[in-house]
PDB file of N, H, CA, C and O in Angstrom:
ATOM      1  N   MET A   1     -19.246 -33.075   6.885  1.00  0.00           N
ATOM      2  CA  MET A   1     -18.402 -32.555   6.019  1.00  0.00           C
ATOM      3  C   MET A   1     -18.916 -31.628   5.017  1.00  0.00           C
ATOM      4  O   MET A   1     -18.601 -30.440   4.949  1.00  0.00           O
ATOM      5  N   LYS A   2     -19.800 -32.295   4.172  1.00  0.00           N
ATOM      6  H   LYS A   2     -20.056 -33.260   4.227  1.00  0.00           H
ATOM      7  CA  LYS A   2     -20.535 -31.535   3.232  1.00  0.00           C
ATOM      8  C   LYS A   2     -21.242 -30.340   3.624  1.00  0.00           C
ATOM      9  O   LYS A   2     -21.298 -29.347   2.899  1.00  0.00           O
ATOM     10  N   LEU A   3     -21.845 -30.429   4.890  1.00  0.00           N
ATOM     11  H   LEU A   3     -21.799 -31.235   5.479  1.00  0.00           H
ATOM     12  CA  LEU A   3     -22.462 -29.125   5.531  1.00  0.00           C
ATOM     13  C   LEU A   3     -21.574 -28.025   5.704  1.00  0.00           C
ATOM     14  O   LEU A   3     -21.930 -26.856   5.553  1.00  0.00           O
ATOM     15  N   ARG A   4     -20.298 -28.421   6.055  1.00  0.00           N
ATOM     16  H   ARG A   4     -20.009 -29.370   6.179  1.00  0.00           H
ATOM     17  CA  ARG A   4     -19.079 -27.503   6.458  1.00  0.00           C
ATOM     18  C   ARG A   4     -18.714 -26.876   5.240  1.00  0.00           C
ATOM     19  O   ARG A   4     -18.617 -25.649   5.248  1.00  0.00           O
ATOM     20  N   LEU A   5     -18.479 -27.548   4.120  1.00  0.00           N
ATOM     21  H   LEU A   5     -18.558 -28.544   4.114  1.00  0.00           H
ATOM     22  CA  LEU A   5     -18.034 -27.062   2.936  1.00  0.00           C
ATOM     23  C   LEU A   5     -19.131 -26.030   2.432  1.00  0.00           C
ATOM     24  O   LEU A   5     -18.898 -24.869   2.096  1.00  0.00           O
ATOM     25  N   HIS A   6     -20.321 -26.634   2.440  1.00  0.00           N
ATOM     26  H   HIS A   6     -20.511 -27.577   2.714  1.00  0.00           H
ATOM     27  CA  HIS A   6     -21.500 -25.536   1.988  1.00  0.00           C
ATOM     28  C   HIS A   6     -21.589 -24.300   2.764  1.00  0.00           C
ATOM     29  O   HIS A   6     -21.936 -23.299   2.136  1.00  0.00           O
ATOM     30  N   ARG A   7     -21.342 -24.180   4.015  1.00  0.00           N
ATOM     31  H   ARG A   7     -21.061 -24.993   4.525  1.00  0.00           H
ATOM     32  CA  ARG A   7     -21.187 -23.131   4.828  1.00  0.00           C
ATOM     33  C   ARG A   7     -20.122 -22.233   4.621  1.00  0.00           C
ATOM     34  O   ARG A   7     -20.213 -21.020   4.806  1.00  0.00           O
ATOM     35  N   LEU A   8     -19.083 -22.842   4.227  1.00  0.00           N
ATOM     36  H   LEU A   8     -19.008 -23.828   4.077  1.00  0.00           H
ATOM     37  CA  LEU A   8     -17.678 -22.235   3.868  1.00  0.00           C
ATOM     38  C   LEU A   8     -18.089 -21.475   2.722  1.00  0.00           C
ATOM     39  O   LEU A   8     -17.939 -20.253   2.711  1.00  0.00           O
ATOM     40  N   TRP A   9     -18.690 -22.215   1.573  1.00  0.00           N
ATOM     41  H   TRP A   9     -18.812 -23.208   1.582  1.00  0.00           H
ATOM     42  CA  TRP A   9     -18.818 -21.603   0.343  1.00  0.00           C
ATOM     43  C   TRP A   9     -19.788 -20.487   0.329  1.00  0.00           C
ATOM     44  O   TRP A   9     -19.663 -19.548  -0.458  1.00  0.00           O
ATOM     45  N   ARG A  10     -20.636 -20.562   1.083  1.00  0.00           N
ATOM     46  H   ARG A  10     -20.737 -21.325   1.721  1.00  0.00           H
ATOM     47  CA  ARG A  10     -21.633 -19.577   1.120  1.00  0.00           C
ATOM     48  C   ARG A  10     -21.506 -18.468   2.162  1.00  0.00           C
ATOM     49  O   ARG A  10     -22.351 -17.590   2.338  1.00  0.00           O
ATOM     50  N   ASP A  11     -20.460 -18.590   2.777  1.00  0.00           N
ATOM     51  H   ASP A  11     -19.774 -19.303   2.634  1.00  0.00           H
ATOM     52  CA  ASP A  11     -20.122 -17.573   3.862  1.00  0.00           C
ATOM     53  C   ASP A  11     -19.374 -16.512   3.166  1.00  0.00           C
ATOM     54  O   ASP A  11     -18.379 -16.801   2.501  1.00  0.00           O
ATOM     55  N   GLU A  12     -19.910 -14.961   3.310  1.00  0.00           N
ATOM     56  H   GLU A  12     -20.718 -14.725   3.850  1.00  0.00           H
ATOM     57  CA  GLU A  12     -19.392 -13.911   2.646  1.00  0.00           C
ATOM     58  C   GLU A  12     -18.396 -13.256   3.411  1.00  0.00           C
ATOM     59  O   GLU A  12     -17.673 -12.459   2.813  1.00  0.00           O
ATOM     60  N   ASP A  13     -18.214 -13.453   4.678  1.00  0.00           N
ATOM     61  H   ASP A  13     -18.801 -14.101   5.164  1.00  0.00           H
ATOM     62  CA  ASP A  13     -17.206 -12.739   5.548  1.00  0.00           C
ATOM     63  C   ASP A  13     -15.917 -12.748   4.890  1.00  0.00           C
ATOM     64  O   ASP A  13     -15.296 -11.687   4.948  1.00  0.00           O
ATOM     65  N   GLY A  14     -15.427 -13.634   4.328  1.00  0.00           N
ATOM     66  H   GLY A  14     -15.931 -14.496   4.281  1.00  0.00           H
ATOM     67  CA  GLY A  14     -14.195 -13.792   3.804  1.00  0.00           C
ATOM     68  C   GLY A  14     -14.050 -12.934   2.682  1.00  0.00           C
ATOM     69  O   GLY A  14     -12.981 -12.354   2.491  1.00  0.00           O
ATOM     70  N   GLN A  15     -14.987 -12.802   1.946  1.00  0.00           N
ATOM     71  H   GLN A  15     -15.855 -13.274   2.101  1.00  0.00           H
ATOM     72  CA  GLN A  15     -14.704 -11.752   0.768  1.00  0.00           C
ATOM     73  C   GLN A  15     -14.677 -10.268   1.303  1.00  0.00           C
ATOM     74  O   GLN A  15     -14.163  -9.417   0.577  1.00  0.00           O
ATOM     75  N   ASP A  16     -15.202  -9.902   2.539  1.00  0.00           N
ATOM     76  H   ASP A  16     -15.619 -10.593   3.129  1.00  0.00           H
ATOM     77  CA  ASP A  16     -15.020  -8.765   2.946  1.00  0.00           C
ATOM     78  C   ASP A  16     -13.579  -8.529   3.300  1.00  0.00           C
ATOM     79  O   ASP A  16     -12.907  -7.613   2.827  1.00  0.00           O
ATOM     80  N   ILE A  17     -13.195  -9.331   4.079  1.00  0.00           N
ATOM     81  H   ILE A  17     -13.741 -10.075   4.463  1.00  0.00           H
ATOM     82  CA  ILE A  17     -11.643  -9.389   4.459  1.00  0.00           C
ATOM     83  C   ILE A  17     -10.696  -9.261   3.108  1.00  0.00           C
ATOM     84  O   ILE A  17      -9.774  -8.447   3.138  1.00  0.00           O
ATOM     85  N   ALA A  18     -10.890  -9.958   2.077  1.00  0.00           N
ATOM     86  H   ALA A  18     -11.639 -10.619   2.053  1.00  0.00           H
ATOM     87  CA  ALA A  18     -10.197  -9.881   1.086  1.00  0.00           C
ATOM     88  C   ALA A  18     -10.318  -8.605   0.288  1.00  0.00           C
ATOM     89  O   ALA A  18      -9.355  -8.193  -0.359  1.00  0.00           O
ATOM     90  N   GLU A  19     -11.440  -7.987   0.314  1.00  0.00           N
ATOM     91  H   GLU A  19     -12.222  -8.321   0.839  1.00  0.00           H
ATOM     92  CA  GLU A  19     -11.647  -6.585  -0.304  1.00  0.00           C
ATOM     93  C   GLU A  19     -10.823  -5.588   0.676  1.00  0.00           C
ATOM     94  O   GLU A  19     -10.066  -4.799   0.108  1.00  0.00           O
ATOM     95  N   TYR A  20     -10.894  -5.546   2.056  1.00  0.00           N
ATOM     96  H   TYR A  20     -11.508  -6.186   2.517  1.00  0.00           H
ATOM     97  CA  TYR A  20     -10.036  -4.513   2.714  1.00  0.00           C
ATOM     98  C   TYR A  20      -8.521  -5.074   2.266  1.00  0.00           C
ATOM     99  O   TYR A  20      -7.737  -4.221   1.849  1.00  0.00           O
ATOM    100  N   ALA A  21      -8.220  -6.003   2.309  1.00  0.00           N
ATOM    101  H   ALA A  21      -8.856  -6.696   2.647  1.00  0.00           H
ATOM    102  CA  ALA A  21      -6.589  -6.393   1.939  1.00  0.00           C
ATOM    103  C   ALA A  21      -6.276  -5.902   0.707  1.00  0.00           C
ATOM    104  O   ALA A  21      -5.196  -5.333   0.547  1.00  0.00           O
ATOM    105  N   VAL A  22      -7.008  -6.025  -0.142  1.00  0.00           N
ATOM    106  H   VAL A  22      -7.886  -6.488  -0.013  1.00  0.00           H
ATOM    107  CA  VAL A  22      -6.699  -5.451  -1.597  1.00  0.00           C
ATOM    108  C   VAL A  22      -6.853  -3.781  -1.538  1.00  0.00           C
ATOM    109  O   VAL A  22      -6.076  -3.105  -2.213  1.00  0.00           O
ATOM    110  N   MET A  23      -7.618  -3.299  -0.922  1.00  0.00           N
ATOM    111  H   MET A  23      -8.249  -3.848  -0.375  1.00  0.00           H
ATOM    112  CA  MET A  23      -7.699  -1.655  -0.742  1.00  0.00           C
ATOM    113  C   MET A  23      -6.397  -1.389   0.021  1.00  0.00           C
ATOM    114  O   MET A  23      -5.665  -0.509  -0.432  1.00  0.00           O
ATOM    115  N   LEU A  24      -6.012  -2.065   1.155  1.00  0.00           N
ATOM    116  H   LEU A  24      -6.607  -2.779   1.523  1.00  0.00           H
ATOM    117  CA  LEU A  24      -4.863  -1.650   1.972  1.00  0.00           C
ATOM    118  C   LEU A  24      -3.592  -1.821   1.069  1.00  0.00           C
ATOM    119  O   LEU A  24      -2.674  -1.000   1.074  1.00  0.00           O
ATOM    120  N   ALA A  25      -3.609  -2.888   0.339  1.00  0.00           N
ATOM    121  H   ALA A  25      -4.355  -3.555   0.335  1.00  0.00           H
ATOM    122  CA  ALA A  25      -2.395  -3.066  -0.533  1.00  0.00           C
ATOM    123  C   ALA A  25      -2.324  -1.995  -1.633  1.00  0.00           C
ATOM    124  O   ALA A  25      -1.202  -1.631  -1.986  1.00  0.00           O
ATOM    125  N   VAL A  26      -3.335  -1.491  -2.171  1.00  0.00           N
ATOM    126  H   VAL A  26      -4.247  -1.787  -1.884  1.00  0.00           H
ATOM    127  CA  VAL A  26      -3.289  -0.360  -3.143  1.00  0.00           C
ATOM    128  C   VAL A  26      -2.998   1.110  -2.460  1.00  0.00           C
ATOM    129  O   VAL A  26      -2.326   2.027  -2.930  1.00  0.00           O
ATOM    130  N   ILE A  27      -3.684   1.058  -1.248  1.00  0.00           N
ATOM    131  H   ILE A  27      -4.230   0.313  -0.866  1.00  0.00           H
ATOM    132  CA  ILE A  27      -3.140   2.415  -0.333  1.00  0.00           C
ATOM    133  C   ILE A  27      -1.567   2.459  -0.217  1.00  0.00           C
ATOM    134  O   ILE A  27      -0.828   3.398  -0.513  1.00  0.00           O
ATOM    135  N   LEU A  28      -1.239   1.243   0.276  1.00  0.00           N
ATOM    136  H   LEU A  28      -1.839   0.480   0.517  1.00  0.00           H
ATOM    137  CA  LEU A  28       0.071   1.045   0.727  1.00  0.00           C
ATOM    138  C   LEU A  28       1.256   1.408  -0.664  1.00  0.00           C
ATOM    139  O   LEU A  28       2.265   2.111  -0.610  1.00  0.00           O
ATOM    140  N   VAL A  29       0.795   0.785  -1.633  1.00  0.00           N
ATOM    141  H   VAL A  29      -0.025   0.213  -1.677  1.00  0.00           H
ATOM    142  CA  VAL A  29       1.697   1.149  -3.028  1.00  0.00           C
ATOM    143  C   VAL A  29       1.680   2.594  -3.179  1.00  0.00           C
ATOM    144  O   VAL A  29       2.724   3.218  -3.369  1.00  0.00           O
ATOM    145  N   ILE A  30       0.516   3.169  -3.103  1.00  0.00           N
ATOM    146  H   ILE A  30      -0.332   2.662  -2.949  1.00  0.00           H
ATOM    147  CA  ILE A  30       0.376   4.692  -3.449  1.00  0.00           C
ATOM    148  C   ILE A  30       1.229   5.427  -2.429  1.00  0.00           C
ATOM    149  O   ILE A  30       2.104   6.209  -2.801  1.00  0.00           O
ATOM    150  N   VAL A  31       0.999   5.198  -1.217  1.00  0.00           N
ATOM    151  H   VAL A  31       0.288   4.563  -0.915  1.00  0.00           H
ATOM    152  CA  VAL A  31       1.855   6.004  -0.229  1.00  0.00           C
ATOM    153  C   VAL A  31       3.298   5.734  -0.297  1.00  0.00           C
ATOM    154  O   VAL A  31       4.048   6.704  -0.191  1.00  0.00           O
ATOM    155  N   VAL A  32       3.866   4.405  -0.478  1.00  0.00           N
ATOM    156  H   VAL A  32       3.256   3.617  -0.564  1.00  0.00           H
ATOM    157  CA  VAL A  32       5.173   4.094  -0.715  1.00  0.00           C
ATOM    158  C   VAL A  32       5.808   4.889  -1.972  1.00  0.00           C
ATOM    159  O   VAL A  32       6.917   5.413  -1.874  1.00  0.00           O
ATOM    160  N   GLY A  33       5.092   4.944  -3.081  1.00  0.00           N
ATOM    161  H   GLY A  33       4.191   4.518  -3.161  1.00  0.00           H
ATOM    162  CA  GLY A  33       5.268   5.412  -4.380  1.00  0.00           C
ATOM    163  C   GLY A  33       5.591   6.991  -4.142  1.00  0.00           C
ATOM    164  O   GLY A  33       6.635   7.518  -4.527  1.00  0.00           O
ATOM    165  N   THR A  34       4.568   7.658  -3.466  1.00  0.00           N
ATOM    166  H   THR A  34       3.720   7.230  -3.154  1.00  0.00           H
ATOM    167  CA  THR A  34       4.699   8.923  -2.993  1.00  0.00           C
ATOM    168  C   THR A  34       5.879   9.432  -2.174  1.00  0.00           C
ATOM    169  O   THR A  34       6.476  10.469  -2.464  1.00  0.00           O
ATOM    170  N   ILE A  35       6.189   8.650  -1.134  1.00  0.00           N
ATOM    171  H   ILE A  35       5.704   7.808  -0.899  1.00  0.00           H
ATOM    172  CA  ILE A  35       7.266   8.806  -0.208  1.00  0.00           C
ATOM    173  C   ILE A  35       8.654   8.682  -1.090  1.00  0.00           C
ATOM    174  O   ILE A  35       9.587   9.466  -0.923  1.00  0.00           O
ATOM    175  N   ARG A  36       8.679   7.694  -1.968  1.00  0.00           N
ATOM    176  H   ARG A  36       7.920   7.057  -2.103  1.00  0.00           H
ATOM    177  CA  ARG A  36       9.993   7.454  -2.726  1.00  0.00           C
ATOM    178  C   ARG A  36      10.191   8.557  -3.701  1.00  0.00           C
ATOM    179  O   ARG A  36      11.339   8.880  -4.006  1.00  0.00           O
ATOM    180  N   LEU A  37       9.011   9.251  -4.291  1.00  0.00           N
ATOM    181  H   LEU A  37       8.078   8.989  -4.043  1.00  0.00           H
ATOM    182  CA  LEU A  37       9.331  10.154  -5.086  1.00  0.00           C
ATOM    183  C   LEU A  37       9.567  11.540  -4.325  1.00  0.00           C
ATOM    184  O   LEU A  37      10.462  12.286  -4.723  1.00  0.00           O
ATOM    185  N   ILE A  38       8.920  11.820  -3.439  1.00  0.00           N
ATOM    186  H   ILE A  38       8.193  11.214  -3.116  1.00  0.00           H
ATOM    187  CA  ILE A  38       9.346  12.930  -2.506  1.00  0.00           C
ATOM    188  C   ILE A  38      10.661  12.744  -1.929  1.00  0.00           C
ATOM    189  O   ILE A  38      11.390  13.735  -1.892  1.00  0.00           O
ATOM    190  N   GLY A  39      11.022  11.815  -1.543  1.00  0.00           N
ATOM    191  H   GLY A  39      10.430  11.010  -1.573  1.00  0.00           H
ATOM    192  CA  GLY A  39      12.356  11.439  -0.854  1.00  0.00           C
ATOM    193  C   GLY A  39      13.611  11.658  -1.905  1.00  0.00           C
ATOM    194  O   GLY A  39      14.684  12.167  -1.580  1.00  0.00           O
ATOM    195  N   SER A  40      13.347  11.278  -2.950  1.00  0.00           N
ATOM    196  H   SER A  40      12.475  10.864  -3.214  1.00  0.00           H
ATOM    197  CA  SER A  40      14.495  11.501  -4.179  1.00  0.00           C
ATOM    198  C   SER A  40      14.353  13.091  -4.605  1.00  0.00           C
ATOM    199  O   SER A  40      15.340  13.816  -4.731  1.00  0.00           O
ATOM    200  N   ASN A  41      13.052  13.519  -4.802  1.00  0.00           N
ATOM    201  H   ASN A  41      12.251  12.931  -4.700  1.00  0.00           H
ATOM    202  CA  ASN A  41      13.240  15.237  -4.941  1.00  0.00           C
ATOM    203  C   ASN A  41      13.686  15.967  -3.850  1.00  0.00           C
ATOM    204  O   ASN A  41      14.292  17.031  -3.973  1.00  0.00           O
ATOM    205  N   THR A  42      13.412  15.439  -2.769  1.00  0.00           N
ATOM    206  H   THR A  42      12.920  14.574  -2.669  1.00  0.00           H
ATOM    207  CA  THR A  42      13.914  16.276  -1.444  1.00  0.00           C
ATOM    208  C   THR A  42      15.339  16.136  -1.476  1.00  0.00           C
ATOM    209  O   THR A  42      15.909  17.186  -1.178  1.00  0.00           O
ATOM    210  N   ASN A  43      16.248  14.984  -1.795  1.00  0.00           N
ATOM    211  H   ASN A  43      15.786  14.131  -2.037  1.00  0.00           H
ATOM    212  CA  ASN A  43      17.582  14.811  -1.783  1.00  0.00           C
ATOM    213  C   ASN A  43      18.010  15.724  -2.644  1.00  0.00           C
ATOM    214  O   ASN A  43      18.808  16.571  -2.243  1.00  0.00           O
ATOM    215  N   THR A  44      17.628  15.729  -3.791  1.00  0.00           N
ATOM    216  H   THR A  44      16.979  15.041  -4.116  1.00  0.00           H
ATOM    217  CA  THR A  44      18.004  16.697  -4.915  1.00  0.00           C
ATOM    218  C   THR A  44      18.295  18.073  -4.433  1.00  0.00           C
ATOM    219  O   THR A  44      19.373  18.666  -4.379  1.00  0.00           O
ATOM    220  N   VAL A  45      16.843  18.531  -4.022  1.00  0.00           N
ATOM    221  H   VAL A  45      15.968  18.049  -4.066  1.00  0.00           H
ATOM    222  CA  VAL A  45      16.877  19.942  -3.588  1.00  0.00           C
ATOM    223  C   VAL A  45      18.038  20.303  -2.246  1.00  0.00           C
ATOM    224  O   VAL A  45      18.609  21.386  -2.113  1.00  0.00           O
ATOM    225  N   PHE A  46      18.195  19.122  -1.351  1.00  0.00           N
ATOM    226  H   PHE A  46      17.731  18.243  -1.460  1.00  0.00           H
ATOM    227  CA  PHE A  46      19.179  19.547  -0.295  1.00  0.00           C
ATOM    228  C   PHE A  46      20.610  19.476  -0.885  1.00  0.00           C
ATOM    229  O   PHE A  46      21.449  20.192  -0.339  1.00  0.00           O
ATOM    230  N   SER A  47      20.975  18.753  -1.862  1.00  0.00           N
ATOM    231  H   SER A  47      20.293  18.171  -2.305  1.00  0.00           H
ATOM    232  CA  SER A  47      21.999  18.528  -2.351  1.00  0.00           C
ATOM    233  C   SER A  47      22.414  19.857  -3.027  1.00  0.00           C
ATOM    234  O   SER A  47      23.509  20.362  -2.780  1.00  0.00           O
ATOM    235  N   SER A  48      21.505  20.432  -3.903  1.00  0.00           N
ATOM    236  H   SER A  48      20.615  20.021  -4.103  1.00  0.00           H
ATOM    237  CA  SER A  48      21.705  21.770  -4.658  1.00  0.00           C
ATOM    238  C   SER A  48      21.941  22.836  -3.487  1.00  0.00           C
ATOM    239  O   SER A  48      22.862  23.651  -3.542  1.00  0.00           O
ATOM    240  N   VAL A  49      21.122  22.772  -2.524  1.00  0.00           N
ATOM    241  H   VAL A  49      20.374  22.110  -2.479  1.00  0.00           H
ATOM    242  CA  VAL A  49      21.319  23.981  -1.534  1.00  0.00           C
ATOM    243  C   VAL A  49      22.563  23.795  -0.806  1.00  0.00           C
ATOM    244  O   VAL A  49      23.073  24.860  -0.459  1.00  0.00           O
ATOM    245  N   ALA A  50      23.224  22.695  -0.459  1.00  0.00           N
ATOM    246  H   ALA A  50      22.810  21.830  -0.741  1.00  0.00           H
ATOM    247  CA  ALA A  50      24.467  22.422   0.006  1.00  0.00           C
ATOM    248  C   ALA A  50      25.389  22.722  -0.862  1.00  0.00           C
ATOM    249  O   ALA A  50      26.298  23.413  -0.403  1.00  0.00           O
ATOM    250  N   SER A  51      25.472  22.404  -2.083  1.00  0.00           N
ATOM    251  H   SER A  51      24.733  21.842  -2.456  1.00  0.00           H
ATOM    252  CA  SER A  51      26.492  22.644  -2.994  1.00  0.00           C
ATOM    253  C   SER A  51      26.431  24.238  -3.250  1.00  0.00           C
ATOM    254  O   SER A  51      27.479  24.708  -3.693  1.00  0.00           O
ATOM    255  N   SER A  52      25.629  24.917  -3.092  1.00  0.00           N
ATOM    256  H   SER A  52      24.778  24.535  -2.733  1.00  0.00           H
ATOM    257  CA  SER A  52      25.331  26.415  -3.346  1.00  0.00           C
ATOM    258  C   SER A  52      25.974  26.977  -2.061  1.00  0.00           C
ATOM    259  O   SER A  52      26.680  27.979  -2.178  1.00  0.00           O
ATOM    260  N   LEU A  53      25.803  26.450  -0.910  1.00  0.00           N
ATOM    261  H   LEU A  53      25.230  25.636  -0.816  1.00  0.00           H
ATOM    262  CA  LEU A  53      26.260  27.117   0.201  1.00  0.00           C
ATOM    263  C   LEU A  53      27.902  27.165   0.296  1.00  0.00           C
ATOM    264  O   LEU A  53      28.607  28.000   0.863  1.00  0.00           O
ATOM    265  N   GLN A  54      28.239  26.112  -0.369  1.00  0.00           N
ATOM    266  H   GLN A  54      27.667  25.434  -0.830  1.00  0.00           H
ATOM    267  CA  GLN A  54      29.871  25.931  -0.147  1.00  0.00           C
ATOM    268  C   GLN A  54      30.592  26.648  -1.121  1.00  0.00           C
ATOM    269  O   GLN A  54      31.823  26.632  -1.114  1.00  0.00           O
TER     270      GLN A  54
END
């Protein structure tokens, strides 16, 4: 049991996975924020164009 805990403590593969997970989370936050920003601006533009055409 002690040997397994020692191996788990010294194993660095889990750190790589955690780093990739953090990078993925940051990228997703940026992408979602950008889409929300563009989406609301696009909605405003289309509404303005639609009201101008009427």
